[in-house]
Backbone atoms as SQL, in Angstrom:
CREATE TABLE atoms (id INTEGER PRIMARY KEY, chain TEXT, resi INTEGER, resn TEXT, atom TEXT, x REAL, y REAL, z REAL);
INSERT INTO atoms VALUES
  (1, 'A', 1, 'MET', 'N', 0.830, -1.226, -0.011),
  (2, 'A', 1, 'MET', 'CA', -0.017, -0.006, 0.055),
  (3, 'A', 1, 'MET', 'C', 0.912, 1.290, -0.035),
  (4, 'A', 2, 'ASP', 'N', 0.575, 2.177, -0.736),
  (5, 'A', 2, 'ASP', 'CA', 1.424, 3.426, -0.863),
  (6, 'A', 2, 'ASP', 'C', 1.172, 4.326, 0.329),
  (7, 'A', 3, 'VAL', 'N', 2.123, 5.255, 0.573),
  (8, 'A', 3, 'VAL', 'CA', 2.127, 6.027, 1.833),
  (9, 'A', 3, 'VAL', 'C', 0.958, 6.928, 1.729),
  (10, 'A', 4, 'LEU', 'N', 0.562, 7.530, 0.644),
  (11, 'A', 4, 'LEU', 'CA', -0.607, 8.404, 0.612),
  (12, 'A', 4, 'LEU', 'C', -1.896, 7.639, 1.139),
  (13, 'A', 5, 'GLN', 'N', -2.026, 6.426, 0.670),
  (14, 'A', 5, 'GLN', 'CA', -3.231, 5.590, 1.141),
  (15, 'A', 5, 'GLN', 'C', -3.124, 5.394, 2.614),
  (16, 'A', 6, 'GLN', 'N', -1.927, 4.978, 3.041),
  (17, 'A', 6, 'GLN', 'CA', -1.717, 4.652, 4.522),
  (18, 'A', 6, 'GLN', 'C', -1.986, 5.847, 5.405),
  (19, 'A', 7, 'LEU', 'N', -1.726, 7.097, 4.923),
  (20, 'A', 7, 'LEU', 'CA', -2.001, 8.288, 5.621),
  (21, 'A', 7, 'LEU', 'C', -3.487, 8.744, 5.691),
  (22, 'A', 8, 'GLY', 'N', -4.244, 8.161, 4.777),
  (23, 'A', 8, 'GLY', 'CA', -5.624, 8.431, 4.663),
  (24, 'A', 8, 'GLY', 'C', -5.913, 9.958, 4.196),
  (25, 'A', 9, 'LEU', 'N', -5.101, 10.360, 3.261),
  (26, 'A', 9, 'LEU', 'CA', -5.296, 11.743, 2.724),
  (27, 'A', 9, 'LEU', 'C', -6.611, 11.943, 2.035),
  (28, 'A', 10, 'THR', 'N', -7.170, 13.138, 2.188),
  (29, 'A', 10, 'THR', 'CA', -8.384, 13.528, 1.483),
  (30, 'A', 10, 'THR', 'C', -7.934, 13.840, 0.075),
  (31, 'A', 11, 'GLN', 'N', -8.952, 13.899, -0.771),
  (32, 'A', 11, 'GLN', 'CA', -8.744, 14.236, -2.219),
  (33, 'A', 11, 'GLN', 'C', -8.133, 15.675, -2.273),
  (34, 'A', 12, 'ASP', 'N', -8.629, 16.538, -1.386),
  (35, 'A', 12, 'ASP', 'CA', -8.076, 17.946, -1.403),
  (36, 'A', 12, 'ASP', 'C', -6.624, 17.929, -0.953),
  (37, 'A', 13, 'GLN', 'N', -6.251, 17.168, -0.004),
  (38, 'A', 13, 'GLN', 'CA', -4.822, 17.085, 0.444),
  (39, 'A', 13, 'GLN', 'C', -3.933, 16.528, -0.714),
  (40, 'A', 14, 'ILE', 'N', -4.469, 15.533, -1.405),
  (41, 'A', 14, 'ILE', 'CA', -3.638, 14.963, -2.494),
  (42, 'A', 14, 'ILE', 'C', -3.526, 15.974, -3.510),
  (43, 'A', 15, 'ARG', 'N', -4.484, 16.834, -3.866),
  (44, 'A', 15, 'ARG', 'CA', -4.497, 17.822, -4.882),
  (45, 'A', 15, 'ARG', 'C', -3.465, 18.873, -4.489),
  (46, 'A', 16, 'GLN', 'N', -3.482, 19.202, -3.201),
  (47, 'A', 16, 'GLN', 'CA', -2.570, 20.259, -2.670),
  (48, 'A', 16, 'GLN', 'C', -1.113, 19.714, -2.791),
  (49, 'A', 17, 'ILE', 'N', -0.852, 18.469, -2.341),
  (50, 'A', 17, 'ILE', 'CA', 0.503, 17.935, -2.529),
  (51, 'A', 17, 'ILE', 'C', 0.906, 17.851, -3.857),
  (52, 'A', 18, 'ARG', 'N', 0.092, 17.379, -4.836),
  (53, 'A', 18, 'ARG', 'CA', 0.492, 17.334, -6.238),
  (54, 'A', 18, 'ARG', 'C', 0.807, 18.678, -6.780),
  (55, 'A', 19, 'LYS', 'N', 0.015, 19.693, -6.422),
  (56, 'A', 19, 'LYS', 'CA', 0.241, 21.099, -6.860),
  (57, 'A', 19, 'LYS', 'C', 1.626, 21.532, -6.327),
  (58, 'A', 20, 'THR', 'N', 1.908, 21.318, -5.034),
  (59, 'A', 20, 'THR', 'CA', 3.166, 21.698, -4.442),
  (60, 'A', 20, 'THR', 'C', 4.289, 21.095, -5.215),
  (61, 'A', 21, 'ASN', 'N', 4.247, 19.784, -5.466),
  (62, 'A', 21, 'ASN', 'CA', 5.298, 19.040, -6.182),
  (63, 'A', 21, 'ASN', 'C', 5.438, 19.555, -7.537),
  (64, 'A', 22, 'MET', 'N', 4.348, 19.770, -8.302),
  (65, 'A', 22, 'MET', 'CA', 4.430, 20.290, -9.637),
  (66, 'A', 22, 'MET', 'C', 4.990, 21.721, -9.660),
  (67, 'A', 23, 'GLU', 'N', 4.714, 22.543, -8.709),
  (68, 'A', 23, 'GLU', 'CA', 5.315, 23.908, -8.734),
  (69, 'A', 23, 'GLU', 'C', 6.859, 23.913, -8.396),
  (70, 'A', 24, 'ARG', 'N', 7.298, 23.027, -7.582),
  (71, 'A', 24, 'ARG', 'CA', 8.672, 22.971, -7.210),
  (72, 'A', 24, 'ARG', 'C', 9.488, 22.097, -8.077),
  (73, 'A', 25, 'ARG', 'N', 8.892, 21.266, -8.834),
  (74, 'A', 25, 'ARG', 'CA', 9.707, 20.264, -9.668),
  (75, 'A', 25, 'ARG', 'C', 10.653, 20.999, -10.636),
  (76, 'A', 26, 'PRO', 'N', 10.223, 22.013, -11.340),
  (77, 'A', 26, 'PRO', 'CA', 11.150, 22.683, -12.246),
  (78, 'A', 26, 'PRO', 'C', 12.340, 23.335, -11.538),
  (79, 'A', 27, 'LEU', 'N', 12.106, 23.807, -10.373),
  (80, 'A', 27, 'LEU', 'CA', 13.197, 24.377, -9.625),
  (81, 'A', 27, 'LEU', 'C', 14.206, 23.312, -9.165),
  (82, 'A', 28, 'LEU', 'N', 13.688, 22.146, -8.737),
  (83, 'A', 28, 'LEU', 'CA', 14.512, 21.086, -8.364),
  (84, 'A', 28, 'LEU', 'C', 15.318, 20.513, -9.569),
  (85, 'A', 29, 'ILE', 'N', 14.734, 20.377, -10.676),
  (86, 'A', 29, 'ILE', 'CA', 15.348, 19.884, -11.889),
  (87, 'A', 29, 'ILE', 'C', 16.505, 20.758, -12.285),
  (88, 'A', 30, 'GLU', 'N', 16.222, 22.113, -12.229),
  (89, 'A', 30, 'GLU', 'CA', 17.246, 23.028, -12.526),
  (90, 'A', 30, 'GLU', 'C', 18.439, 22.973, -11.535),
  (91, 'A', 31, 'ALA', 'N', 18.073, 22.930, -10.252),
  (92, 'A', 31, 'ALA', 'CA', 19.180, 22.882, -9.238),
  (93, 'A', 31, 'ALA', 'C', 20.011, 21.580, -9.409),
  (94, 'A', 32, 'GLN', 'N', 19.357, 20.471, -9.735),
  (95, 'A', 32, 'GLN', 'CA', 20.125, 19.202, -9.873),
  (96, 'A', 32, 'GLN', 'C', 21.012, 19.313, -11.109),
  (97, 'A', 33, 'ALA', 'N', 20.565, 19.993, -12.164),
  (98, 'A', 33, 'ALA', 'CA', 21.405, 20.134, -13.347),
  (99, 'A', 33, 'ALA', 'C', 22.614, 20.981, -13.009),
  (100, 'A', 34, 'LYS', 'N', 22.412, 22.030, -12.101),
  (101, 'A', 34, 'LYS', 'CA', 23.585, 22.854, -11.700),
  (102, 'A', 34, 'LYS', 'C', 24.597, 22.049, -10.864),
  (103, 'A', 35, 'VAL', 'N', 24.021, 21.066, -10.052),
  (104, 'A', 35, 'VAL', 'CA', 24.935, 20.179, -9.328),
  (105, 'A', 35, 'VAL', 'C', 25.772, 19.386, -10.236),
  (106, 'A', 36, 'ARG', 'N', 25.104, 18.781, -11.288),
  (107, 'A', 36, 'ARG', 'CA', 25.877, 17.958, -12.168),
  (108, 'A', 36, 'ARG', 'C', 26.962, 18.824, -12.896),
  (109, 'A', 37, 'GLU', 'N', 26.587, 19.954, -13.324),
  (110, 'A', 37, 'GLU', 'CA', 27.541, 20.860, -14.029),
  (111, 'A', 37, 'GLU', 'C', 28.691, 21.220, -13.152),
  (112, 'A', 38, 'ALA', 'N', 28.350, 21.687, -11.940),
  (113, 'A', 38, 'ALA', 'CA', 29.395, 22.018, -10.905),
  (114, 'A', 38, 'ALA', 'C', 30.313, 20.848, -10.613),
  (115, 'A', 39, 'ASN', 'N', 29.738, 19.635, -10.514),
  (116, 'A', 39, 'ASN', 'CA', 30.627, 18.448, -10.322),
  (117, 'A', 39, 'ASN', 'C', 31.516, 18.139, -11.440),
  (118, 'A', 40, 'ARG', 'N', 31.003, 18.320, -12.670),
  (119, 'A', 40, 'ARG', 'CA', 31.844, 18.160, -13.841),
  (120, 'A', 40, 'ARG', 'C', 32.944, 19.176, -13.914),
  (121, 'A', 41, 'SER', 'N', 32.659, 20.406, -13.595),
  (122, 'A', 41, 'SER', 'CA', 33.676, 21.450, -13.542),
  (123, 'A', 41, 'SER', 'C', 34.732, 21.185, -12.474),
  (124, 'A', 42, 'LEU', 'N', 34.271, 20.741, -11.361),
  (125, 'A', 42, 'LEU', 'CA', 35.211, 20.400, -10.275),
  (126, 'A', 42, 'LEU', 'C', 36.139, 19.183, -10.753),
  (127, 'A', 43, 'ASP', 'N', 35.485, 18.183, -11.289),
  (128, 'A', 43, 'ASP', 'CA', 36.305, 17.004, -11.791),
  (129, 'A', 43, 'ASP', 'C', 37.273, 17.535, -12.857),
  (130, 'A', 44, 'ASP', 'N', 36.889, 18.377, -13.755),
  (131, 'A', 44, 'ASP', 'CA', 37.805, 18.879, -14.764),
  (132, 'A', 44, 'ASP', 'C', 38.927, 19.583, -14.117),
  (133, 'A', 45, 'ALA', 'N', 38.714, 20.436, -13.105),
  (134, 'A', 45, 'ALA', 'CA', 39.730, 21.184, -12.509),
  (135, 'A', 45, 'ALA', 'C', 40.658, 20.229, -11.713),
  (136, 'A', 46, 'ILE', 'N', 40.177, 19.148, -11.097),
  (137, 'A', 46, 'ILE', 'CA', 40.989, 18.234, -10.315),
  (138, 'A', 46, 'ILE', 'C', 41.950, 17.462, -11.245),
  (139, 'A', 47, 'TYR', 'N', 41.437, 17.057, -12.459),
  (140, 'A', 47, 'TYR', 'CA', 42.125, 16.093, -13.269),
  (141, 'A', 47, 'TYR', 'C', 42.740, 16.831, -14.509),
  (142, 'A', 48, 'SER', 'N', 42.793, 18.168, -14.571),
  (143, 'A', 48, 'SER', 'CA', 43.412, 18.803, -15.676),
  (144, 'A', 48, 'SER', 'C', 44.934, 18.562, -15.635),
  (145, 'A', 49, 'ASP', 'N', 45.505, 18.761, -16.874),
  (146, 'A', 49, 'ASP', 'CA', 46.948, 18.518, -16.975),
  (147, 'A', 49, 'ASP', 'C', 47.745, 19.428, -16.050),
  (148, 'A', 50, 'THR', 'N', 47.290, 20.664, -15.876),
  (149, 'A', 50, 'THR', 'CA', 47.972, 21.503, -14.854),
  (150, 'A', 50, 'THR', 'C', 47.155, 21.752, -13.679),
  (151, 'A', 51, 'VAL', 'N', 47.659, 21.590, -12.540),
  (152, 'A', 51, 'VAL', 'CA', 46.792, 21.659, -11.312),
  (153, 'A', 51, 'VAL', 'C', 46.827, 23.124, -10.818),
  (154, 'A', 52, 'ASP', 'N', 45.678, 23.622, -10.606),
  (155, 'A', 52, 'ASP', 'CA', 45.509, 24.964, -9.963),
  (156, 'A', 52, 'ASP', 'C', 44.683, 24.811, -8.710),
  (157, 'A', 53, 'GLU', 'N', 45.394, 24.871, -7.619),
  (158, 'A', 53, 'GLU', 'CA', 44.723, 24.631, -6.288),
  (159, 'A', 53, 'GLU', 'C', 43.553, 25.626, -6.069),
  (160, 'A', 54, 'GLN', 'N', 43.753, 26.844, -6.390),
  (161, 'A', 54, 'GLN', 'CA', 42.768, 27.883, -6.112),
  (162, 'A', 54, 'GLN', 'C', 41.485, 27.545, -7.010),
  (163, 'A', 55, 'LEU', 'N', 41.779, 27.161, -8.277),
  (164, 'A', 55, 'LEU', 'CA', 40.596, 26.832, -9.114),
  (165, 'A', 55, 'LEU', 'C', 39.779, 25.614, -8.595),
  (166, 'A', 56, 'VAL', 'N', 40.557, 24.627, -8.072),
  (167, 'A', 56, 'VAL', 'CA', 39.878, 23.492, -7.474),
  (168, 'A', 56, 'VAL', 'C', 39.016, 23.942, -6.245),
  (169, 'A', 57, 'LYS', 'N', 39.639, 24.813, -5.433),
  (170, 'A', 57, 'LYS', 'CA', 38.856, 25.300, -4.215),
  (171, 'A', 57, 'LYS', 'C', 37.608, 26.068, -4.635),
  (172, 'A', 58, 'ASP', 'N', 37.772, 26.884, -5.718),
  (173, 'A', 58, 'ASP', 'CA', 36.672, 27.715, -6.229),
  (174, 'A', 58, 'ASP', 'C', 35.539, 26.757, -6.689),
  (175, 'A', 59, 'ARG', 'N', 35.936, 25.758, -7.510),
  (176, 'A', 59, 'ARG', 'CA', 34.934, 24.885, -8.074),
  (177, 'A', 59, 'ARG', 'C', 34.289, 23.961, -7.015),
  (178, 'A', 60, 'LEU', 'N', 35.121, 23.629, -6.039),
  (179, 'A', 60, 'LEU', 'CA', 34.536, 22.892, -4.881),
  (180, 'A', 60, 'LEU', 'C', 33.437, 23.747, -4.224),
  (181, 'A', 61, 'ARG', 'N', 33.708, 24.990, -3.985),
  (182, 'A', 61, 'ARG', 'CA', 32.810, 25.862, -3.367),
  (183, 'A', 61, 'ARG', 'C', 31.490, 25.937, -4.200),
  (184, 'A', 62, 'GLN', 'N', 31.651, 26.040, -5.496),
  (185, 'A', 62, 'GLN', 'CA', 30.480, 26.126, -6.427),
  (186, 'A', 62, 'GLN', 'C', 29.692, 24.759, -6.299),
  (187, 'A', 63, 'ALA', 'N', 30.356, 23.720, -6.263),
  (188, 'A', 63, 'ALA', 'CA', 29.638, 22.435, -6.102),
  (189, 'A', 63, 'ALA', 'C', 28.894, 22.417, -4.858),
  (190, 'A', 64, 'GLN', 'N', 29.489, 22.850, -3.697),
  (191, 'A', 64, 'GLN', 'CA', 28.863, 22.824, -2.420),
  (192, 'A', 64, 'GLN', 'C', 27.669, 23.682, -2.426),
  (193, 'A', 65, 'LEU', 'N', 27.751, 24.930, -3.032),
  (194, 'A', 65, 'LEU', 'CA', 26.559, 25.838, -3.143),
  (195, 'A', 65, 'LEU', 'C', 25.458, 25.174, -3.902),
  (196, 'A', 66, 'ALA', 'N', 25.792, 24.590, -4.984),
  (197, 'A', 66, 'ALA', 'CA', 24.742, 23.910, -5.798),
  (198, 'A', 66, 'ALA', 'C', 24.062, 22.792, -5.045),
  (199, 'A', 67, 'GLN', 'N', 24.840, 22.057, -4.313),
  (200, 'A', 67, 'GLN', 'CA', 24.245, 20.980, -3.557),
  (201, 'A', 67, 'GLN', 'C', 23.293, 21.502, -2.401),
  (202, 'A', 68, 'SER', 'N', 23.801, 22.570, -1.809),
  (203, 'A', 68, 'SER', 'CA', 22.997, 23.132, -0.696),
  (204, 'A', 68, 'SER', 'C', 21.696, 23.643, -1.220),
  (205, 'A', 69, 'GLU', 'N', 21.677, 24.138, -2.449),
  (206, 'A', 69, 'GLU', 'CA', 20.422, 24.636, -3.063),
  (207, 'A', 69, 'GLU', 'C', 19.434, 23.359, -3.236),
  (208, 'A', 70, 'VAL', 'N', 19.968, 22.236, -3.733),
  (209, 'A', 70, 'VAL', 'CA', 19.039, 21.036, -3.857),
  (210, 'A', 70, 'VAL', 'C', 18.628, 20.644, -2.517),
  (211, 'A', 71, 'ILE', 'N', 19.390, 20.634, -1.485),
  (212, 'A', 71, 'ILE', 'CA', 18.944, 20.241, -0.153),
  (213, 'A', 71, 'ILE', 'C', 17.880, 21.170, 0.297),
  (214, 'A', 72, 'LYS', 'N', 18.070, 22.455, 0.173),
  (215, 'A', 72, 'LYS', 'CA', 17.135, 23.472, 0.662),
  (216, 'A', 72, 'LYS', 'C', 15.755, 23.303, -0.107),
  (217, 'A', 73, 'LEU', 'N', 15.836, 23.129, -1.355),
  (218, 'A', 73, 'LEU', 'CA', 14.505, 22.914, -2.163),
  (219, 'A', 73, 'LEU', 'C', 13.805, 21.589, -1.679),
  (220, 'A', 74, 'ARG', 'N', 14.565, 20.494, -1.486),
  (221, 'A', 74, 'ARG', 'CA', 13.920, 19.270, -1.015),
  (222, 'A', 74, 'ARG', 'C', 13.253, 19.458, 0.329),
  (223, 'A', 75, 'PHE', 'N', 14.008, 20.016, 1.252),
  (224, 'A', 75, 'PHE', 'CA', 13.416, 20.231, 2.585),
  (225, 'A', 75, 'PHE', 'C', 12.333, 21.244, 2.731),
  (226, 'A', 76, 'MET', 'N', 12.345, 22.324, 1.869),
  (227, 'A', 76, 'MET', 'CA', 11.286, 23.173, 1.821),
  (228, 'A', 76, 'MET', 'C', 9.974, 22.551, 1.266),
  (229, 'A', 77, 'ASN', 'N', 10.178, 21.611, 0.325),
  (230, 'A', 77, 'ASN', 'CA', 9.092, 20.905, -0.235),
  (231, 'A', 77, 'ASN', 'C', 8.419, 19.985, 0.815),
  (232, 'A', 78, 'GLU', 'N', 9.362, 19.299, 1.581),
  (233, 'A', 78, 'GLU', 'CA', 8.828, 18.486, 2.703),
  (234, 'A', 78, 'GLU', 'C', 8.044, 19.272, 3.702),
  (235, 'A', 79, 'PHE', 'N', 8.647, 20.448, 3.950),
  (236, 'A', 79, 'PHE', 'CA', 7.982, 21.323, 4.976),
  (237, 'A', 79, 'PHE', 'C', 6.608, 21.794, 4.434),
  (238, 'A', 80, 'ALA', 'N', 6.438, 22.105, 3.193),
  (239, 'A', 80, 'ALA', 'CA', 5.170, 22.504, 2.616),
  (240, 'A', 80, 'ALA', 'C', 4.140, 21.334, 2.654),
  (241, 'A', 81, 'ILE', 'N', 4.617, 20.172, 2.408),
  (242, 'A', 81, 'ILE', 'CA', 3.741, 18.965, 2.479),
  (243, 'A', 81, 'ILE', 'C', 3.300, 18.693, 3.925),
  (244, 'A', 82, 'ARG', 'N', 4.322, 18.849, 4.826),
  (245, 'A', 82, 'ARG', 'CA', 4.046, 18.649, 6.244),
  (246, 'A', 82, 'ARG', 'C', 2.960, 19.568, 6.774),
  (247, 'A', 83, 'GLN', 'N', 2.866, 20.775, 6.223),
  (248, 'A', 83, 'GLN', 'CA', 1.816, 21.737, 6.655),
  (249, 'A', 83, 'GLN', 'C', 0.413, 21.318, 6.159),
  (250, 'A', 84, 'ILE', 'N', 0.393, 20.404, 5.202),
  (251, 'A', 84, 'ILE', 'CA', -0.934, 19.990, 4.666),
  (252, 'A', 84, 'ILE', 'C', -1.557, 18.859, 5.553),
  (253, 'A', 85, 'LEU', 'N', -0.686, 18.128, 6.179),
  (254, 'A', 85, 'LEU', 'CA', -1.045, 16.950, 7.006),
  (255, 'A', 85, 'LEU', 'C', -1.804, 17.387, 8.311),
  (256, 'A', 86, 'THR', 'N', -2.747, 16.618, 8.752),
  (257, 'A', 86, 'THR', 'CA', -3.356, 16.774, 10.089),
  (258, 'A', 86, 'THR', 'C', -2.406, 16.319, 11.137),
  (259, 'A', 87, 'PRO', 'N', -2.631, 16.658, 12.383),
  (260, 'A', 87, 'PRO', 'CA', -1.774, 16.076, 13.419),
  (261, 'A', 87, 'PRO', 'C', -1.782, 14.510, 13.480),
  (262, 'A', 88, 'GLU', 'N', -2.931, 13.905, 13.161),
  (263, 'A', 88, 'GLU', 'CA', -3.011, 12.430, 13.168),
  (264, 'A', 88, 'GLU', 'C', -2.201, 11.844, 12.016),
  (265, 'A', 89, 'GLN', 'N', -2.336, 12.525, 10.846),
  (266, 'A', 89, 'GLN', 'CA', -1.493, 12.048, 9.654),
  (267, 'A', 89, 'GLN', 'C', -0.092, 12.238, 9.866),
  (268, 'A', 90, 'LEU', 'N', 0.248, 13.356, 10.522),
  (269, 'A', 90, 'LEU', 'CA', 1.701, 13.563, 10.869),
  (270, 'A', 90, 'LEU', 'C', 2.267, 12.530, 11.676),
  (271, 'A', 91, 'ALA', 'N', 1.468, 12.101, 12.757),
  (272, 'A', 91, 'ALA', 'CA', 1.894, 11.023, 13.703),
  (273, 'A', 91, 'ALA', 'C', 2.054, 9.748, 12.895),
  (274, 'A', 92, 'ARG', 'N', 1.120, 9.457, 11.969),
  (275, 'A', 92, 'ARG', 'CA', 1.220, 8.207, 11.219),
  (276, 'A', 92, 'ARG', 'C', 2.339, 8.236, 10.295),
  (277, 'A', 93, 'PHE', 'N', 2.669, 9.380, 9.728),
  (278, 'A', 93, 'PHE', 'CA', 3.730, 9.484, 8.751),
  (279, 'A', 93, 'PHE', 'C', 5.090, 9.283, 9.519),
  (280, 'A', 94, 'ARG', 'N', 5.196, 9.830, 10.806),
  (281, 'A', 94, 'ARG', 'CA', 6.371, 9.607, 11.567),
  (282, 'A', 94, 'ARG', 'C', 6.586, 8.076, 11.793),
  (283, 'A', 95, 'GLU', 'N', 5.499, 7.364, 12.137),
  (284, 'A', 95, 'GLU', 'CA', 5.558, 5.918, 12.377),
  (285, 'A', 95, 'GLU', 'C', 6.081, 5.208, 11.158),
  (286, 'A', 96, 'LEU', 'N', 5.450, 5.523, 9.967),
  (287, 'A', 96, 'LEU', 'CA', 5.788, 4.866, 8.743),
  (288, 'A', 96, 'LEU', 'C', 7.391, 5.151, 8.410),
  (289, 'A', 97, 'ARG', 'N', 7.723, 6.391, 8.590),
  (290, 'A', 97, 'ARG', 'CA', 9.071, 6.798, 8.352),
  (291, 'A', 97, 'ARG', 'C', 10.042, 6.078, 9.120),
  (292, 'A', 98, 'GLN', 'N', 9.767, 5.907, 10.522),
  (293, 'A', 98, 'GLN', 'CA', 10.617, 5.198, 11.420),
  (294, 'A', 98, 'GLN', 'C', 10.662, 3.711, 11.022),
  (295, 'A', 99, 'ARG', 'N', 9.565, 3.188, 10.669),
  (296, 'A', 99, 'ARG', 'CA', 9.511, 1.818, 10.246),
  (297, 'A', 99, 'ARG', 'C', 10.368, 1.581, 9.029),
  (298, 'A', 100, 'PHE', 'N', 10.165, 2.408, 8.029),
  (299, 'A', 100, 'PHE', 'CA', 10.988, 2.320, 6.749),
  (300, 'A', 100, 'PHE', 'C', 12.452, 2.482, 7.066),
  (301, 'A', 101, 'SER', 'N', 12.808, 3.403, 7.933),
  (302, 'A', 101, 'SER', 'CA', 14.149, 3.651, 8.212),
  (303, 'A', 101, 'SER', 'C', 14.816, 2.412, 8.934),
  (304, 'A', 102, 'GLY', 'N', 14.104, 1.835, 9.898),
  (305, 'A', 102, 'GLY', 'CA', 14.448, 0.709, 10.496),
  (306, 'A', 102, 'GLY', 'C', 14.615, -0.554, 9.667),
  (307, 'A', 103, 'ASN', 'N', 13.655, -0.705, 8.723),
  (308, 'A', 103, 'ASN', 'CA', 13.834, -1.804, 7.766),
  (309, 'A', 103, 'ASN', 'C', 15.005, -1.570, 6.815),
  (310, 'A', 104, 'ARG', 'N', 15.273, -0.337, 6.471),
  (311, 'A', 104, 'ARG', 'CA', 16.443, -0.054, 5.564),
  (312, 'A', 104, 'ARG', 'C', 17.698, -0.334, 6.334),
  (313, 'A', 105, 'GLU', 'N', 17.722, 0.112, 7.606),
  (314, 'A', 105, 'GLU', 'CA', 19.007, -0.215, 8.364),
  (315, 'A', 105, 'GLU', 'C', 19.187, -1.684, 8.590),
  (316, 'A', 106, 'ASP', 'N', 18.159, -2.444, 8.831),
  (317, 'A', 106, 'ASP', 'CA', 18.249, -3.826, 9.028),
  (318, 'A', 106, 'ASP', 'C', 18.707, -4.462, 7.769),
  (319, 'A', 107, 'SER', 'N', 18.204, -4.081, 6.673),
  (320, 'A', 107, 'SER', 'CA', 18.681, -4.566, 5.294),
  (321, 'A', 107, 'SER', 'C', 20.164, -4.295, 5.046),
  (322, 'A', 108, 'GLN', 'N', 20.604, -3.108, 5.486),
  (323, 'A', 108, 'GLN', 'CA', 21.990, -2.763, 5.267),
  (324, 'A', 108, 'GLN', 'C', 22.946, -3.603, 6.219),
  (325, 'A', 109, 'VAL', 'N', 22.469, -3.770, 7.381),
  (326, 'A', 109, 'VAL', 'CA', 23.201, -4.694, 8.304),
  (327, 'A', 109, 'VAL', 'C', 23.380, -6.085, 7.788),
  (328, 'A', 110, 'ARG', 'N', 22.210, -6.611, 7.313),
  (329, 'A', 110, 'ARG', 'CA', 22.263, -7.959, 6.706),
  (330, 'A', 110, 'ARG', 'C', 23.226, -8.086, 5.548),
  (331, 'A', 111, 'ARG', 'N', 23.135, -7.059, 4.627),
  (332, 'A', 111, 'ARG', 'CA', 24.051, -7.054, 3.549),
  (333, 'A', 111, 'ARG', 'C', 25.529, -7.086, 3.944),
  (334, 'A', 112, 'LYS', 'N', 25.795, -6.246, 4.982),
  (335, 'A', 112, 'LYS', 'CA', 27.154, -6.124, 5.383),
  (336, 'A', 112, 'LYS', 'C', 27.594, -7.470, 6.061),
  (337, 'A', 113, 'LYS', 'N', 26.735, -8.071, 6.770),
  (338, 'A', 113, 'LYS', 'CA', 27.107, -9.306, 7.433),
  (339, 'A', 113, 'LYS', 'C', 27.341, -10.427, 6.345),
  (340, 'A', 114, 'ASN', 'N', 26.519, -10.494, 5.296),
  (341, 'A', 114, 'ASN', 'CA', 26.671, -11.413, 4.241),
  (342, 'A', 114, 'ASN', 'C', 27.935, -11.154, 3.479),
  (343, 'A', 115, 'PHE', 'N', 28.245, -9.923, 3.232),
  (344, 'A', 115, 'PHE', 'CA', 29.544, -9.521, 2.608),
  (345, 'A', 115, 'PHE', 'C', 30.688, -10.076, 3.369),
  (346, 'A', 116, 'VAL', 'N', 30.699, -9.774, 4.665),
  (347, 'A', 116, 'VAL', 'CA', 31.786, -10.228, 5.569),
  (348, 'A', 116, 'VAL', 'C', 31.936, -11.747, 5.509),
  (349, 'A', 117, 'LYS', 'N', 30.802, -12.467, 5.583),
  (350, 'A', 117, 'LYS', 'CA', 30.835, -13.945, 5.579),
  (351, 'A', 117, 'LYS', 'C', 31.434, -14.373, 4.234),
  (352, 'A', 118, 'ARG', 'N', 31.124, -13.800, 3.079),
  (353, 'A', 118, 'ARG', 'CA', 31.603, -14.197, 1.864),
  (354, 'A', 118, 'ARG', 'C', 33.144, -13.935, 1.767),
  (355, 'A', 119, 'GLN', 'N', 33.515, -12.848, 2.331),
  (356, 'A', 119, 'GLN', 'CA', 34.978, -12.483, 2.321),
  (357, 'A', 119, 'GLN', 'C', 35.714, -13.490, 3.125),
  (358, 'A', 120, 'LEU', 'N', 35.200, -13.865, 4.333),
  (359, 'A', 120, 'LEU', 'CA', 35.802, -14.918, 5.208),
  (360, 'A', 120, 'LEU', 'C', 35.904, -16.199, 4.521),
  (361, 'A', 121, 'LYS', 'N', 34.877, -16.552, 3.805),
  (362, 'A', 121, 'LYS', 'CA', 34.874, -17.911, 3.084),
  (363, 'A', 121, 'LYS', 'C', 35.978, -17.922, 2.032),
  (364, 'A', 122, 'ARG', 'N', 36.100, -16.752, 1.324),
  (365, 'A', 122, 'ARG', 'CA', 37.127, -16.777, 0.311),
  (366, 'A', 122, 'ARG', 'C', 38.524, -16.836, 0.892),
  (367, 'A', 123, 'GLN', 'N', 38.693, -16.251, 2.046),
  (368, 'A', 123, 'GLN', 'CA', 39.997, -16.272, 2.723),
  (369, 'A', 123, 'GLN', 'C', 40.371, -17.660, 3.279),
  (370, 'A', 124, 'THR', 'N', 39.384, -18.460, 3.604),
  (371, 'A', 124, 'THR', 'CA', 39.635, -19.693, 4.263),
  (372, 'A', 124, 'THR', 'C', 39.623, -20.812, 3.147),
  (373, 'A', 125, 'ARG', 'N', 39.429, -20.550, 1.945),
  (374, 'A', 125, 'ARG', 'CA', 39.406, -21.615, 0.910),
  (375, 'A', 125, 'ARG', 'C', 40.841, -22.057, 0.599),
  (376, 'A', 126, 'PRO', 'N', 40.992, -23.369, 0.366),
  (377, 'A', 126, 'PRO', 'CA', 42.343, -23.906, 0.049),
  (378, 'A', 126, 'PRO', 'C', 42.720, -23.400, -1.333),
  (379, 'A', 127, 'ILE', 'N', 43.998, -23.023, -1.487),
  (380, 'A', 127, 'ILE', 'CA', 44.444, -22.685, -2.880),
  (381, 'A', 127, 'ILE', 'C', 44.840, -23.793, -3.747);
């Protein structure tokens, strides 16, 4: 079941959330493009034939600024959506988010343990 259904949103809330997402989407797409361009510029500066430390620092700063804009847009969108939710829906959302986060962490731990087991098996195999 999808999160919107689990929260029990009204049609009006769904409409408001979609409108918010649609309004902010072009801004996010543009900001993400700036991040990609800033990262390419930084990469070019790092791996150019002649190293210019100041240029690398300048490009790093540009990349950081571009990334901070993406982060700001994402969190402002979350904040706008949060204001649409009722207190009960917000409580339910927190529960779902915590459960999802816990499941993801459990999955990461399992993958890590399996990776370590495979590595140990490889090390103990006879040559």
